[in-house]
C-alpha positions, 0 to 999 in steps of 0.5 A: 500500500502506498503512503497516501493509501496508508494515510487514507486508510488510517484517516478513514478508520480514525474518522469512524472511531472518532465519530462513534466515540463522539456519538456515545459522548453526545448521546450520554450528554443529552440523556444525563445532563451536566451533573450525571454526565460529569460523573461519567466523564470522571469515571472514564478519565480515571479509567483511561489513565489506569488502562495506560498504566496496565498496558505498561507501554508494551504496545509501543514496545511490541510495535518497535520489536516486532519489526526487528524480531524475525524468527523470534516473533512467536515468542515475542507475541506470546510475551505480549499476550501475557503482558496484555492479560495481566495489564487488563486485570491490573487496570481494572483493580487500579481503576476501582481503587483510584475512583473510590479514592477520588470520591471524598474529594469530588462527589460521593457518587463516585464510590457507589459499588455499581459505578466502581464496577463500571469503571473497572470493566471500562478500564480493562476493556480499554487495555485490551482494545489498545493492545489489539490495535497495537498488535495489528499496527506492529504487523503493518496492517493499518486497515485491520487495526483501524477497523478494530478501533472503530468497531469496538467504539461502535460497540460502546456507542451501541451500549450507550444507546441501548441503555439511554433510557436508564438516565444514570451515569452508572448504567451508561458507563457499564453499558458502554463497557459491555458494548466494547467487550462484546466486540473485543471478543471477536477482535481478539479471535481475529488477532489469533487467526492472524498469528498475533496472539499466542500462549506458547512457552516463553522465557522471562527475559522476553517478557521483561525485555518487552516491559523494559522497552515499553516502560520509558514510553509510559512517561509519554503515554501517561503524560499525554493522558494527564495533559488531555484529561487532567483538565476534567479532574481539576474542574471537578475539584474546583467547580463540581461535576456539572461544570465537568459535564459542560466542559466535556461537551466542548472538549468532545467537539474540540477533539474532532479535528485531531483525526488527520494529525493522529494518522500522520503521527502513526505513519511517522512512527512506522517509517522511522522504526523501519529505517526508511528515513524520516518524513519531511517533518516541516511539510507533515507538521504544516499539513497537520496544523492546516487541516486541524485549523480548517476542521476546527473552524467548521466544528466551532461554527456548527457547534455555535448554532446547534449546541443549545437547540440539541442539549439545552440552555444549560450547556450554552457556555460550552460554545465559548469553551469550544472556541478556546479548545479549538485554538488549543487543538491547532497548537497541539497538532505538531506534538501529535506527529512528533511524539509518535516519531520519537517512539518510532526512532527508539528515543523512548527515554526522550519521549518519556521525559517529554511526557512526564514533563508535560504531565507535571506542567499540566498539573501546575497549569491547570491547577493555577488557571482552574483556580483563577478562571474555572473552566474557561481558565483551564481551557486557556491554560491548555492553549499555553500547555499544548503550544509548549509541548508541540514546540519541545516535541518537534524540536527534539525529533528534528534534532535527533533525526538530523543527528542520526541520519537516514539509515541510523535511526534508533538511538536514544 
């Protein structure tokens, strides 16, 4: 498949996944109202972070090692299967514990046993989906991996729609997790048929090697989730769950333009990991910024006209928030491309440091701006934070690519 074909494939499946995820979020927003939607968003935010911790960066490590494994691929695949299974269980337990610990700080409803069950199921499901998609991508089957991500998201949307009559955060989150789980079973079976899932005997060294390579990428992955999701948590602490629900609507719409830059980032990762030479970073980055800006403008115009008629006057302030968050997305586009390039080049330590620095910055920036300006303050803080991260990531990648040379990528 040509590079353009790969880009179109990833863009198309990413668009479908984004549409299904956004659809689930918008249905839940319309059904629940600000307060209950805020509780659901907080559960998903905590669950997403715990899912990354459960994966332990082994998805990125598998993609890096699989290209170079040769005859050791069966053993590597078996090690990856073991890591993924343990990670899903760990994420579920961590999600439950973290949500319960957050209840005294934000809202007692977070500690409800049924809601904790929903968070645990959601966390485990996110680990499995992410690991399956990474396995397909590792083998260069971008279309199959993209279909997996889109189909499982469709399952989540179906679950939310079917449970919409319940009108509770617990019911909708549990239904979304169940819908994902149903489709995950089929996707895991497909992975096994494709030779990317096995349970053959494997040495402890293969497992630990996968985890050692993946561990540094946790800094990037977790840092990215903190950068993109800690804003909801800070708003919950400073302004309550209703404010989280309103902000989440604006953020859901604001993330729509991220689709193409994410697709460009995936291609950048694979190109560099295979030693084909780095893409033209300037051209790629400009393309990501331009498409994000155009799509963001269209989304903002449509939302300004439709938010109140569709969701009610209580969500009206989401329109002003969306304008700021679209500007933040434009600032974030270079980071989306460059951060994946760092992982593809094997510069996992640099990527991890960048992510960890971003997480620390997010906590500080969101904490200060949230205290001063509430939800709009957090949105403005994201513009500053995203711009700084993009500048750092793009500069780091370009310097390393230039220093390594076209045929010597892979150092740290």
